[in-house]
N, C-alpha and C positions, 0 to 999 in steps of 0.2 A: 183207335174205334173199331169195331170191327161189323163187317158184311155179310149177311149170308141166303145164299140167293139160291130158291128152289119153283118148281113147278114146270121145270124144263119134259121134254118125251119126243115121242114119235105120234103124229096129230096129219090125217091127211089132207090136202089141200080142199080150200075151203070151209077146213075147222075154223076150231079156238083152243086157245088156251090162257092160263092166266097164269104168270111169274109172280113171288113174292120175293121180297130182299128185305128182313128183319136186322133192322140196326142195333149196336149196343155202343157206347164207351161218351159218346158228347151228347147233348142236347139236341133231337131230331130236328124239334121245328126249327131250327136258326140258319138250316141250310139246305140248300137248293139241290133235290137227289136228280139223277138221273140213270139211263137205262142208257147202255151202248152196246154193239154187236161187231162177232167179227168170224163173216165166213172163209172157210179153206182157202187159203192163199188169199185172200184180201185183209185191207187193212180192216182196224179198228174205226166202225161210222158212229154216229151220234144216233139214237134213234130218238127219247124220249125224255124231257124233264119238266120237273118240279117245284116252284118256288112259291111267288107270288102270283105266276099266273104257270102255263102249261107251255111246252112247245115241240113241235116236232117234226121231224124228219121229213122233207116232201112223201119221199115213197111209202110212209107207214100214215098220212092223214086222213080220217077217214074210220081206221082199219083198226087201229091202235089209240087204245087211253088209258096213258097214267093218273094214280090217285095217289094219298098217303090217305094213315092215321095215325095223327102226330101221338096218340097215345098210344099207340100198339109200337109204335116205332118201325111202322113198316110202311113198302112203298109197295105198289103194285104195278104191273104191266098185264092190262087186258088188251088179249091180238085178237081180231077175225077176220075171216076171209081170207086165213093164212098160204100164203106161194109157195113154193116151193125155194122160191129167192130169198124166200124171210131163214130157211134153214143157214144155223148160227148158232154159235156160242154167246149166250147174254151176255151183260155185267152191271149189274148193278155199282152206283157209284156216288157219293159221297163230295158235292165242290165244296170247296173253299170257306164261300160267305157265302151269303144270299141275293147278289148284285147280279142283276145283268141275265143275255139268255142262258150260259152254260152250254154252251152246243160243241167247245171241245173240252174232248181230252184231258189239257193240261192246268184247265180250271178245277180238275178233280182230285184232290187228296188222296182219297184212298177208294177203294176199287175193294169187291167181293171177288169171289174165285171163282164166277160164273157158272151157268145154266146151260146145256143143249137142247136145243130147239129143231128137230129132221120136221120138216114139211115134205111128205109123199106126193106123189104125182098121180 
């Protein structure tokens, strides 16, 4: 399984960015997909996941939206109202199955390479 994330870059506070993650290697629609992020000096944290339902970290609820296009084997993360504290490397990941909320990194078995989002104040 390969995951290729893209769409990161430099954006001003209050701006928007859409991340994409293209998957290959197994039946995309059968697995929950998630986004995590890791800021400098911090641990990797859950951002959002999409399986039968969508789940969001409290810090991004109402600002970020996760979606997927099963025909294109792609998952997206639309980010609005960005804040400097959203600055991080964002990773997409494919979960081990479709079951549950999938908010823990240990529930994912494949990871993309990460894409950097920098939000300037």
